[in-house]
C-alpha positions as CSV (number, residue, x, y, z in Angstrom):
1,M,-0.1,0.0,0.0
2,R,2.4,2.8,-1.0
3,L,-0.3,5.2,-1.8
4,L,-0.1,6.1,2.0
5,S,3.7,7.0,1.5
6,L,2.5,9.7,-1.5
7,P,5.4,10.6,-4.0
8,K,5.7,14.3,-5.2
9,P,2.8,14.8,-7.4
10,G,3.5,14.5,-11.1
11,P,2.3,13.1,-14.3
12,A,2.8,9.6,-13.4
13,Y,1.4,10.2,-9.8
14,R,-1.7,11.7,-11.3
15,F,-2.2,8.8,-13.7
16,R,-2.1,6.3,-10.6
17,V,-4.6,8.5,-8.6
18,L,-7.0,8.7,-11.8
19,I,-6.5,4.9,-12.3
20,M,-7.5,4.1,-8.5
21,L,-10.4,6.3,-8.6
22,T,-11.7,4.2,-11.6
23,V,-11.3,1.5,-9.7
24,L,-13.4,2.7,-6.6
25,S,-16.1,3.9,-9.1
26,G,-16.4,0.4,-10.5
27,F,-16.2,-1.2,-6.8
28,C,-19.1,1.4,-6.0
29,Q,-21.4,0.5,-8.7
30,G,-20.4,-3.2,-8.8
31,L,-21.6,-3.3,-5.0
32,M,-24.4,-1.0,-4.9
33,L,-26.5,-1.9,-7.6
34,P,-26.8,-5.7,-6.8
35,L,-26.8,-4.7,-3.1
36,L,-29.7,-2.6,-3.4
37,T,-31.5,-4.8,-5.8
38,V,-31.2,-8.0,-3.5
39,M,-32.8,-5.9,-0.5
40,L,-35.6,-4.8,-2.6
41,E,-36.2,-8.3,-3.9
42,K,-36.1,-10.1,-0.7
43,D,-38.6,-7.4,0.5
44,G,-41.2,-8.6,-2.0
45,V,-40.4,-5.7,-4.6
46,S,-41.5,-7.0,-8.0
47,S,-39.3,-7.3,-10.8
48,S,-40.4,-4.5,-12.8
49,M,-40.3,-2.1,-9.9
50,N,-37.1,-3.3,-9.0
51,G,-35.8,-2.7,-12.5
52,L,-37.3,1.0,-12.7
53,N,-35.7,1.7,-9.1
54,A,-32.4,0.6,-10.4
55,A,-32.5,2.7,-13.4
56,A,-32.9,6.0,-11.6
57,M,-29.0,6.0,-10.9
58,Y,-28.4,6.3,-14.6
59,V,-31.3,8.8,-14.8
60,G,-28.8,11.2,-13.1
61,T,-25.9,9.8,-15.1
62,F,-27.8,10.6,-18.2
63,A,-28.8,14.1,-17.1
64,T,-25.4,15.3,-16.2
65,M,-24.0,14.9,-19.5
66,F,-26.1,17.9,-20.4
67,F,-24.9,20.5,-17.8
68,I,-21.0,19.1,-16.9
69,E,-19.2,21.1,-19.6
70,I,-20.3,24.2,-17.7
71,P,-18.7,23.8,-14.3
72,F,-15.8,21.8,-16.0
73,R,-14.5,24.7,-18.1
74,R,-14.9,27.0,-15.1
75,F,-13.6,25.0,-12.2
76,G,-11.3,22.1,-14.2
77,Y,-11.1,18.2,-13.4
78,K,-10.4,18.1,-9.6
79,P,-13.0,19.9,-8.1
80,L,-15.7,18.3,-10.3
81,I,-14.1,14.7,-9.1
82,I,-14.6,15.9,-5.5
83,C,-18.1,17.1,-5.9
84,G,-19.1,13.9,-7.5
85,M,-17.4,11.7,-4.9
86,L,-18.7,13.6,-2.0
87,L,-22.3,13.2,-3.3
88,M,-21.6,9.4,-3.8
89,A,-20.3,9.1,-0.4
90,I,-23.2,11.1,1.2
91,S,-25.9,9.4,-0.5
92,V,-24.4,6.0,0.3
93,M,-24.7,6.5,4.1
94,L,-28.4,7.6,3.4
95,F,-29.8,4.7,2.0
96,P,-30.0,2.5,5.3
97,I,-31.3,5.0,7.3
98,W,-34.8,5.2,5.7
99,Y,-36.0,2.1,3.7
100,N,-38.4,4.0,1.3
101,L,-38.8,3.6,-2.6
102,G,-39.2,7.3,-3.4
103,F,-36.4,8.3,-1.2
104,W,-34.1,5.6,-2.7
105,V,-35.1,6.8,-6.1
106,L,-33.9,10.1,-5.4
107,L,-30.6,9.0,-3.8
108,R,-30.0,6.6,-6.8
109,I,-30.3,10.2,-9.0
110,V,-27.9,11.8,-6.9
111,V,-25.4,9.0,-6.7
112,G,-25.6,8.8,-10.9
113,I,-24.6,12.6,-10.8
114,G,-21.9,11.9,-8.7
115,D,-20.6,8.9,-10.5
116,S,-21.0,10.5,-14.0
117,S,-18.9,13.6,-12.8
118,L,-16.3,11.3,-11.6
119,H,-16.0,9.5,-14.7
120,F,-16.4,12.2,-17.4
121,C,-13.5,14.1,-15.5
122,T,-11.3,10.9,-14.9
123,Q,-11.7,9.5,-18.6
124,L,-11.2,13.0,-20.1
125,W,-8.1,13.9,-18.0
126,I,-6.4,10.6,-19.0
127,I,-7.3,11.0,-22.8
128,A,-6.1,14.6,-22.7
129,S,-2.9,14.1,-20.6
130,S,-1.9,11.0,-22.4
131,P,0.7,11.0,-25.0
132,K,-0.6,9.8,-28.4
133,Q,1.9,7.1,-28.7
134,K,0.5,5.7,-25.1
135,R,-3.2,7.0,-25.6
136,G,-4.5,3.4,-26.6
137,R,-2.6,1.7,-23.5
138,N,-3.9,4.1,-21.3
139,I,-7.6,3.9,-22.4
140,S,-7.0,0.1,-21.8
141,L,-5.9,0.4,-18.4
142,Y,-8.8,2.8,-17.7
143,G,-11.0,-0.1,-18.7
144,M,-9.2,-2.6,-17.0
145,S,-9.2,-0.7,-13.6
146,Y,-12.8,-0.2,-14.1
147,S,-13.4,-4.0,-14.5
148,I,-11.1,-4.6,-11.2
149,G,-13.4,-2.6,-9.2
150,F,-16.7,-3.8,-10.9
151,S,-15.2,-7.6,-10.2
152,I,-14.5,-6.8,-6.5
153,G,-17.6,-5.0,-5.6
154,P,-20.3,-7.9,-5.6
155,I,-18.1,-9.7,-3.0
156,G,-19.4,-7.0,-0.6
157,L,-22.8,-8.8,-0.7
158,N,-21.4,-11.2,1.9
159,L,-21.4,-8.4,4.3
160,L,-25.0,-8.3,4.4
161,K,-25.1,-11.6,6.8
162,L,-23.2,-9.4,9.5
163,S,-25.0,-6.2,9.1
164,H,-27.4,-4.3,6.4
165,W,-25.0,-1.3,7.3
166,L,-21.6,-2.9,6.5
167,P,-21.8,-3.0,2.8
168,F,-22.7,0.7,2.7
169,V,-20.0,1.8,5.2
170,S,-17.5,0.0,3.4
171,I,-18.4,2.0,0.0
172,F,-18.2,5.3,2.3
173,I,-14.6,4.2,3.6
174,F,-13.2,3.3,0.2
175,L,-14.6,6.7,-1.4
176,S,-13.1,8.6,1.8
177,L,-9.6,7.2,1.2
178,G,-10.0,8.2,-2.2
179,L,-10.8,11.9,-1.4
180,L,-7.5,11.6,0.7
181,V,-5.1,10.8,-2.0
182,L,-7.2,12.8,-4.5
183,S,-6.1,15.9,-2.4
184,R,-2.8,16.1,-3.3
185,L,-3.2,16.1,-6.8
186,P,-2.8,19.6,-8.5
187,N,-6.1,21.0,-10.6
188,E,-5.7,21.0,-14.3
189,Y,-8.2,22.9,-16.8
190,G,-9.1,21.3,-20.3
191,E,-8.8,24.8,-21.9
192,R,-8.2,23.3,-25.7
193,E,-10.9,20.8,-25.1
194,A,-13.3,23.5,-24.1
195,H,-12.4,25.8,-26.5
196,S,-13.3,23.3,-29.3
197,L,-16.4,22.4,-27.7
198,E,-17.6,26.2,-27.8
199,K,-17.4,26.6,-31.7
200,S,-20.3,25.2,-33.9
201,V,-21.5,22.7,-31.3
202,G,-24.2,21.6,-33.1
203,K,-22.1,21.0,-36.5
204,R,-19.5,19.1,-34.6
205,Y,-21.4,16.7,-32.7
206,S,-23.5,16.0,-36.1
207,K,-20.0,15.3,-37.8
208,A,-19.3,13.3,-34.8
209,I,-22.3,11.1,-35.2
210,M,-22.1,11.0,-39.1
211,L,-18.5,9.4,-38.9
212,G,-18.5,7.5,-35.7
213,W,-21.9,6.2,-35.4
214,F,-20.7,2.4,-35.3
215,A,-18.2,3.1,-32.9
216,L,-20.6,4.7,-30.7
217,L,-22.7,1.7,-30.4
218,P,-20.5,-0.2,-27.9
219,A,-21.0,2.4,-25.4
220,L,-24.6,1.9,-25.7
221,L,-24.5,-1.9,-25.4
222,Y,-22.0,-1.8,-22.8
223,G,-24.3,0.3,-20.4
224,Y,-27.1,-1.9,-21.3
225,M,-25.0,-5.0,-20.6
226,E,-23.6,-3.6,-17.1
227,S,-26.8,-2.3,-15.5
228,T,-29.0,-5.4,-16.7
229,M,-26.3,-7.7,-14.9
230,N,-26.0,-5.6,-12.1
231,S,-29.7,-4.9,-11.4
232,N,-31.6,-8.0,-13.1
233,F,-29.3,-10.8,-12.5
234,P,-29.5,-11.1,-8.7
235,I,-33.4,-11.2,-9.5
236,Y,-32.6,-14.0,-12.0
237,G,-30.4,-15.7,-9.6
238,I,-32.8,-15.5,-6.4
239,K,-35.8,-16.8,-8.6
240,L,-33.6,-19.6,-9.8
241,G,-32.7,-20.4,-6.1
242,I,-29.2,-19.6,-6.2
243,T,-27.7,-18.5,-2.9
244,D,-26.2,-15.2,-2.2
245,T,-22.8,-16.4,-1.7
246,W,-23.0,-17.8,-5.6
247,L,-24.4,-14.6,-6.6
248,S,-21.5,-12.9,-5.1
249,F,-19.2,-15.0,-6.7
250,L,-21.2,-14.9,-10.5
251,L,-21.3,-11.4,-10.5
252,P,-17.7,-10.8,-10.6
253,A,-17.3,-13.4,-13.2
254,I,-18.3,-10.9,-16.0
255,G,-15.5,-8.2,-14.7
256,L,-12.7,-10.8,-14.4
257,G,-13.2,-12.2,-17.9
258,S,-13.0,-8.7,-19.2
259,L,-10.1,-8.1,-17.3
260,I,-8.4,-11.4,-18.6
261,L,-9.0,-10.5,-22.2
262,Q,-8.9,-6.4,-22.1
263,F,-5.4,-6.3,-23.1
264,P,-5.3,-9.3,-25.7
265,L,-8.5,-7.7,-27.4
266,G,-6.6,-4.3,-27.2
267,A,-3.6,-5.6,-28.8
268,L,-5.7,-7.7,-31.6
269,S,-7.6,-4.6,-32.6
270,D,-4.1,-3.0,-33.4
271,R,-3.2,-5.5,-35.7
272,I,-6.6,-6.4,-37.4
273,G,-8.7,-3.4,-36.7
274,R,-11.2,-2.3,-34.1
275,R,-14.3,-2.9,-36.4
276,S,-13.1,-6.7,-36.9
277,V,-12.4,-7.2,-33.0
278,L,-15.9,-5.4,-32.1
279,T,-17.8,-7.4,-34.5
280,G,-16.1,-10.9,-33.6
281,A,-16.6,-10.4,-29.8
282,G,-19.9,-9.1,-30.1
283,M,-21.1,-12.2,-32.1
284,L,-19.4,-14.8,-29.6
285,G,-20.5,-12.9,-26.4
286,G,-24.1,-12.7,-27.7
287,I,-23.9,-16.5,-28.3
288,A,-22.6,-16.9,-24.7
289,F,-25.2,-14.7,-23.0
290,L,-27.9,-16.6,-25.1
291,A,-26.7,-20.1,-23.6
292,I,-27.0,-18.9,-20.1
293,P,-30.8,-19.9,-19.6
294,F,-30.2,-23.3,-20.8
295,A,-27.7,-23.9,-17.8
296,G,-30.5,-23.9,-15.5
297,K,-29.2,-23.7,-12.1
298,Q,-26.0,-25.2,-12.9
299,E,-23.9,-22.5,-11.2
300,W,-20.4,-23.6,-12.6
301,I,-21.6,-23.7,-16.0
302,I,-23.3,-20.1,-15.6
303,L,-19.9,-18.8,-14.0
304,I,-17.9,-20.0,-17.1
305,L,-20.5,-18.6,-19.5
306,L,-20.7,-15.3,-17.6
307,A,-16.8,-15.0,-17.9
308,I,-16.5,-15.9,-21.6
309,A,-19.3,-13.2,-22.4
310,G,-18.0,-10.9,-20.1
311,G,-14.4,-11.3,-21.5
312,L,-15.4,-10.8,-25.2
313,V,-17.9,-7.8,-24.6
314,G,-16.5,-6.4,-21.6
315,S,-13.8,-4.2,-23.3
316,F,-16.6,-2.8,-25.4
317,F,-16.7,0.9,-23.8
318,S,-12.8,1.2,-24.2
319,L,-12.5,-0.3,-27.5
320,G,-15.3,2.1,-28.9
321,L,-13.2,4.9,-27.7
322,A,-10.5,3.8,-29.3
323,Y,-12.1,3.2,-32.4
324,L,-13.7,6.6,-32.4
325,A,-10.1,8.1,-32.0
326,D,-9.2,6.1,-35.1
327,L,-12.2,7.3,-37.1
328,L,-12.6,11.0,-35.9
329,P,-10.2,14.1,-36.1
330,R,-8.9,15.4,-33.0
331,N,-11.3,18.3,-32.8
332,L,-14.6,16.0,-32.5
333,L,-12.9,13.6,-29.8
334,A,-14.3,15.9,-26.8
335,C,-17.8,15.5,-28.5
336,S,-17.3,11.8,-28.9
337,N,-16.4,11.6,-25.3
338,V,-19.9,13.2,-24.3
339,L,-21.8,11.1,-26.8
340,S,-20.4,8.1,-25.6
341,S,-21.3,8.8,-21.9
342,I,-24.8,9.8,-23.1
343,L,-25.2,6.5,-25.0
344,F,-24.0,4.5,-22.1
345,S,-26.5,6.2,-19.7
346,V,-29.0,5.5,-22.3
347,G,-28.4,1.8,-22.3
348,S,-28.1,2.0,-18.7
349,L,-31.8,3.2,-18.5
350,I,-33.0,0.7,-20.9
351,G,-31.3,-2.5,-19.4
352,P,-32.9,-2.8,-15.9
353,N,-36.4,-1.9,-17.1
354,A,-36.4,-4.2,-20.4
355,G,-35.0,-6.9,-18.1
356,G,-37.3,-6.6,-15.1
357,F,-40.2,-6.0,-17.7
358,G,-39.0,-9.4,-19.7
359,M,-38.8,-11.4,-16.5
360,Q,-42.2,-10.5,-15.1
361,Y,-44.2,-10.7,-18.5
362,L,-42.3,-12.9,-20.8
363,S,-39.7,-15.4,-19.4
364,L,-37.4,-15.7,-16.6
365,G,-34.5,-16.0,-19.3
366,S,-35.7,-13.3,-21.3
367,M,-33.1,-10.9,-20.1
368,F,-30.3,-12.9,-21.6
369,Y,-32.5,-13.5,-25.0
370,I,-32.8,-9.7,-25.4
371,L,-29.0,-9.2,-24.4
372,G,-27.6,-11.8,-26.7
373,G,-29.7,-10.8,-29.6
374,C,-28.7,-7.0,-29.3
375,F,-25.0,-8.2,-29.5
376,L,-25.8,-10.5,-32.5
377,V,-27.6,-7.5,-34.3
378,F,-24.7,-5.4,-33.6
379,S,-22.2,-7.9,-35.2
380,L,-24.6,-8.0,-38.1
381,I,-24.2,-4.4,-38.7
382,G,-20.7,-4.4,-38.3
383,L,-20.4,-7.1,-41.0
384,L,-22.2,-4.4,-43.4
385,F,-20.5,-1.3,-41.9
386,R,-17.8,0.4,-44.1
387,V,-15.1,2.7,-42.6
388,R,-14.7,6.1,-44.2
389,P,-11.0,6.5,-45.2
390,K,-8.9,8.2,-42.6
391,E,-7.7,11.0,-45.0
392,S,-11.1,12.3,-45.4
393,T,-11.6,12.5,-41.6
394,D,-8.5,14.6,-41.2
395,K,-9.7,17.0,-43.7
396,L,-12.8,17.5,-41.9
397,E,-10.4,19.0,-38.9
398,I,-9.7,21.7,-41.0
399,A,-13.4,22.6,-42.1
400,T,-14.8,22.5,-38.6
């Protein structure tokens, strides 16, 4: 734990801190979503209402993207990260105080705002401060870091056996440690990014969508997959009769699979192209998701299928960002970052509601049929998608 003997702040220290904060964010989401879902399910709340309640966090995430640029330009990276972490820490400790659905919806929205602020700033700070030759590597580390936290989080469900307070307290402690480490990091401003955002906003966003629409879809699918698994899979497991202990090991399987394949898929995409890797991974991952309902209650088979699916599609968000960097001129990258975050939020909003509705009114395994089908449709589109030559996108940078 050398983080406690802090070195002199510099680029390397900044990168380590941002990566650590990304791990914390993944841990919070990885524990909080299934924790609240399990508590509501055991209290008799319906699957559809449970999914609707879970989606509230992504309402906050989605809404944040429409106003975060203004305080970001004015205050810089660090103050927004601090505010986001404080919102999360305070909200987490309020959940166990009052067990009320309406109150929890409000708290989840606040958590979504805080988490979105943290993600927007850490992600953009890493991209903006990374040398061009290390940008792809650093984005992969960003994705890996989130997967690590995301994988560790559900293990905290075992603390429920001791006290319903302990999981929330553990999240609060980790966020507090993150704030302590962040306090030594000098603030910076994204002046160049903000400057480009102020010019012809509508024109830039429309061009980013036109040129990178396929590379934006992975963010939508990743948000859908992540929120579905965190919010609906605990319900699926409980209805199958899977124990809380097994659930705490099954949920991290997706993150662990992603962690194992993150670098290999990134390296492969450097060699054969992002589109080919995204298309192939989406197809195989979709098949793995479709196979899960046929495993029944066989936990080990479910564990293997989740690890395979997670390993293949768990890097979709970071690969999508890398693909956008391949397709778009530099002055559109900030726009694409916001668009990716918005689409991630949209997918996160749809996921719990579609999954909860499907389990309640269609079939228990419908969440996996829908999820697997979405990735297969994406792969089909990928087979038909043709990339505009890089030279033509470079010319657009002069025109915008």
